[in-house]
N, C-alpha and C positions, 0 to 999 in steps of 0.2 A: 450323385452324379460322379463328382471327385473319387469318393472312397472306391465306388463300386469298379471306376475304372482301372483304380490303385490295386485294388485284390485283382484284376485280372491280369495286370501287368508282372505281378508277384507270383500268380499261379502259371503263367507263361514262364517265367522265369526260372523257377523250380522244375517245372517239365523239363526245360533245357538244362539244367545242373543237373539232375537225377537221369536222365535218359540219355546216356552216351550210348546210342549204338554204332556198332560198327560196319558201316559199309563194304562192301568188297570188291575187289577186282575180279575178271576173268582169268582162268589160269593161263599161262603160257603156251604154248604151243610145243614145246621143249625144251628142258631142263640140260642137255646137253651131255647127258650119260644116258645109255641104253642099261636095259635091264639087268646085265650080270655085271656091270660097273656098280650101278646103285646095291644090289647084292653086298658085292666085297667091299663098297665104304659105308655098309651100313654097319652103325657101332650103337652099342647099350652102353650107358653112363649112368652111375649116380652120383656123381658132380658136376657142375657147370659153373661156366664163367657166366656171371651176370651180365647179362646183354638183352636187351630190346629186341624182339625180332620186326622187320618191316612188314606191315599192313599186307603189302604182294606176297610176301612170302607165307604169311600166317593163311591168307585168302586161298593160295594154293594146295596149302596143307588140309583146309578143312574141307575144301572140295575133292580131293583126294579120300578122304576120309568118309564122306557121307554125302558127296555132290552130285548133281545133275549133268549129263551129258546129252550132246544132241545124237539122236541115232535117225536110221532111215528104216521105214518100215519095208520089208522085202518083196512084199505083195502090193502095197498100195503107193511104195515111194514115198510115202507122206512122211514128213518129221514129226519126231518124239521125243521127249524128255527120257532117256535111260538113266538109271543110277550107274555110280563109278564101280559096285561091283554087284553081283547076283543077290538076288533074295528068293525065297521059297514064298508064292503066293503070289497076290496080285497088286500088293503096295508094301513100301519098305517100313517096316515095325521097329528100326533101330533111328535112335537120335542121337545127336554129338552136341556136346557143349563144352566152352573153351571157359576155363577159370585162369585169371590173372590176378595182380596186385590190384588192379583196377574193378573187379567186381566177376560177377557171374555171367555169363550171355550163352543162350541157346541159338545155334545154328537154323536159320529159315533158310533150305536150298532152292526153294521155289523163287525165293526173290533176292538171293545170295548176300544175306545180311546177317551179322552176328547182333541178335535183339539180348540189350541187357534185361536179363531178369534179378540184379542185386549190384548193390554197389560195394558189397563187402567182400575182401579177400580170405575165402573159406577154404583155401587149398589145404592149410594146416589142420581144420576139423573134419575133412572129407577123409583123410588117412594120416597115419601117425607114422608114414614113410614120407612124408614131403619133403621136396627138396627147396630149400629157400630160393636157391640161386638159379631153378629151372626159369626159362623164358616165361614158360605158360604151360597149363594144364590141360588135358583133353579128356572128358567126360564121356563115355559111352552108356546108353540105356536104352530102355526099350517099351512100347507101348502094349501091353498084355492084349488089349481090345484090336489089334490090327494083324495080331499072329493068325497065322493061316487055319482055318476050321479044324484041319484034322488033329491038331495040336491044344486046342482051345480047353477041352475036360483036362487035359493033364499038364498042370503049372510045370512041375519039373521038366517035362519034355520042349514046352514051350520056352522057359528058361535055358534049356541046353541049344536048342536052334538058335534062340538071339544071339547066346553067348558067341555060336560057331559065324552067325551071320557078322558079327561086330568086328569078328577077328580079321574078316576081309578087311574091312576100314581101316583097322589098327594096321594090319599088313601094308596097306597103299601108305598110309601114313608114313613107317618107318622108311619105305624105300624114296619118297619124296623128299623126307627131311634130310636124308644121306646125299641127295640132290643137292639139297640147299644147305647143304654142311652142318648139319645140324644131329645131334644126337638124339636118341629116346629109349625109353625104358616103360614097357609095360607092368601094371602093378594091379592085385586084386584084394590086397588089405583095405578095406573101406570100413568108414562107420556109414551104415545104410540110412539112420535117423538124421544124420548131420549132412548126407547128401541130397537127401529127399527137401530139407530144409532149406539148403543155399541155393539147391537150384529150382528151387518151387515146384517141385514133382505131383502131379496129380496124383490120387490113389493108385491109379490103371498104369503109372509110370514106375518101372524098376529100374535101380543103378545096376551096371553090370561091371565094369573096372575102369581103370584109369591109364593114361599116358603121360609121361611128364618129357617133357622136349627142351631144349637147349644147347646151347654154343658150348665146345668144350676147349676153344681156343680167341 
């Protein structure tokens, strides 16, 4: 009995140790910048000052990149969840991951959580252009099974549509990052096999591109 209890305790301890999900906060109502101010403040950078981003700011960034917002149906006046950018079709086929020195996390917008899928810092393996001093990396992927029916028989068209849709999220992130005094850069140089391994992607989910974000001062 004692051995069984000890095994249970060790199992629970290991679960806590190796499953460090990140609970996210709601985004603020305002950042203090209007859209034009954010466009002027946005900076693309390839060099950063090594500094962690507060969870509240990380929460705002990932929400802007692929989150849900409360909307009201004009006909029924019922409240429902809409995305932070438009998609073609009934469901969003784009997914977002955050990659840090502490591991890889899948963003779950329905419960506003970063679910840890790996404890490994895989940023250097997924791209040869990894910037070690960046605060974190954002990875965009898409689920080919959730694409609109009119492109499902055309993989090239489906990928092109997913790339365009994900770019809305990247645009949102760039503007929000500027409001939080972070710089960002989009990169397309990826090692697909390394991305699949790092993010634990199922066979129907494909990588698109990454963003690196950080402070410049």
